[in-house]
N, C-alpha and C positions, 0 to 999 in steps of 0.2 A: 450526105451526113460523116461525121466521125466514126472510129471504130470508141475512140473514148466520147464525145456525145452519148453513142449508142449505152454503152453501158454505164455512162452519170444517166439517162433517163430511165434504163429498166430499173435505177437502182431509187429513185424517185415514185414511177410506177407502185414498186413494189411498197416502197414504206405508204406510201400514200392509200393501197389500200390494206397492209396490215394494219392502220390504221382509221378505217372505214370498218374496215372487221373488228378491232376494237370498238366501235363504238356503237353499232349492232349489240355487241354482244352486250352490253353495258344497260342498253333502249329493251333487250330482250331481260334480261336479271329485273330491270326495274314493274318492268310488269308485272314477271311473278316473284316477288318477295318468298311468298313458303316454296319451290321449286331451289327457288334461287338459296336461301336458309339452307336446305337440305343435303345441298349441292355443296357448299362448304360448310357444311357440318360430316358430311361423309368425305370427304378432302382430309381433313384438320384430324379425324377418325384414323383414316389411311395413312398417314405418316406420323403418328403416333403412333399407333401400332411398331409400326415399319421401325422406327428407331427403341421404341421397347424393347421389341426383339435380333434384332444388332445388337443393343449392350449389353442384354441377357448372355447371347453367345459371346459376344467380347469376352466375359465374363467365363465363363468359363472355358475359355482358349488362351487367354491371358489375368489371372484371379491378380486381386492387388498385388504391388509385392510392399513386405510391410521396411521399406524402407525409412530407416524415422529421419536423418540428415537431409534439411532441398541441395545436398549434392548429388551428384552423378557419380553413379559406379562405371563403370566399363570393365570388358575384357581383354586382356591383351594374349596375342597369338603367338607364335614362330610360323615361320616357312620354313617343311622338310623340301628334304632335296626335290622331291615331286611335285612343290608348290602348294602343299596341302595343308591345312594350318593344324598347332598340333597346340600341345602344352612347348612356355618357355625349359630352359634351361634350370640348374641352377645357377651356374654364369651368368647366366642372360639375368635372371628374376637380381641376384645381387649386384648388377651393374643396372639397375631401373633402379633398385633400390639404395644407390647411391646416389641418386640425385634427386633430393627432395622441392629442390625447384620446380620437377616435371610434374609432380603430383603429391598431394597433399599428402597419404602415405597408401602407402599399395603393399597390399597382404593377399594371401593367396589358401587357392586347395589343390593340395596331394587331392589326385586320385588315382589310386592302384589298385589290381586284383588281390585280395586278403582272405585267409580262412577264418572263416566266421565262428563259431559255435553258439548255435541258438537251440538252445536246451538240451537235447543230450545227445546230435548230434554235428559234424559239425561238415560246412561248402564254403566256395571257394565264391566269393561275392566281389562287384567292383565297390570301395570304400571310398570315403572322402575323407580326408584329413581337410577341416576350414581352420584356419586364425584369428586371432581373437578380431582384431577387427571388422574382418570382414563379415564374422561372426555375426555381430551384436549390429553389424549394416542392414544385416537380412533378416536383426530380430534374435536370431535362436537364442535358446539359453546355455548361459556357460560352467553346467556343473557336472563336467565329467562324463553324460552321459550318451547317451546314440540314437541316432533319428534312424526308424527304419522307411520303407516302402509299405503303403496302402497290400496292395500286395503282395509283400514277404511276410506283412502282417498277418492278410487271411488264409498262407494259404500253410505259413508255420503252424499260429496261434488263433485260429480261428478269426473269427471275426467279431463273435461276442466277448470275445475275454481284451483284462484291460489290461496289456503288455507295461504297464507303467510296473518298474522294480524286479522286469523278469531280470535274470542270467542272461546276460551276454558276454560274447566276448571273440575279441578281437588280434586276431595274431599273438594270443594268448597274455 
C-alpha cells in the first residue's frame, strides 16, 4: 500500500468513526430527553454567562466612545530619533493640515505640563488643550471650562464635593 493510500484510508476510517460517534450520541440523547434538555440548558447558560461577563469586562476596560459621527478618528504620531512614537512638531502638523484631500479634518490636542491652581495652592500637572473639532467629536462641551480626573477631584476637593463652578486656573 502506498503512503498516500495509507493516509487516505486513515482519513476515511477517522471520518467514519466520527459519524458513528455522532450517530451513537444522537441515539443516547433520544433515549434520555430529560437529561439531554438539562445538558443543552447547562451549555446555553454557560455560554450566555461567559458572554455576559466578557461584555461587562470589555465595558470596564473600553467604555463606549461618545463619537457623534460614523467616521473614524485616528491618532497620528511622529517618530523621534530613537524610533519611538511622539507628538508631531508644529511644522508637521501644519503640513498635514495643508493637504485637505488626505483627511476630512485634522485637529489636535497639545499635552504639556502646566501650572494649575486648585483652590488655594498650585501644582504642576499634565494638561491637554483640545481643538474645537476634536472636542466636538469626543462629545466634550466647549464652554471654556476644564475637565479634571476623578483622582484629582477626590484628592483635591473630596469625593462628595460638586466641583462644577469651582475656581481652577491653568497657567494663569
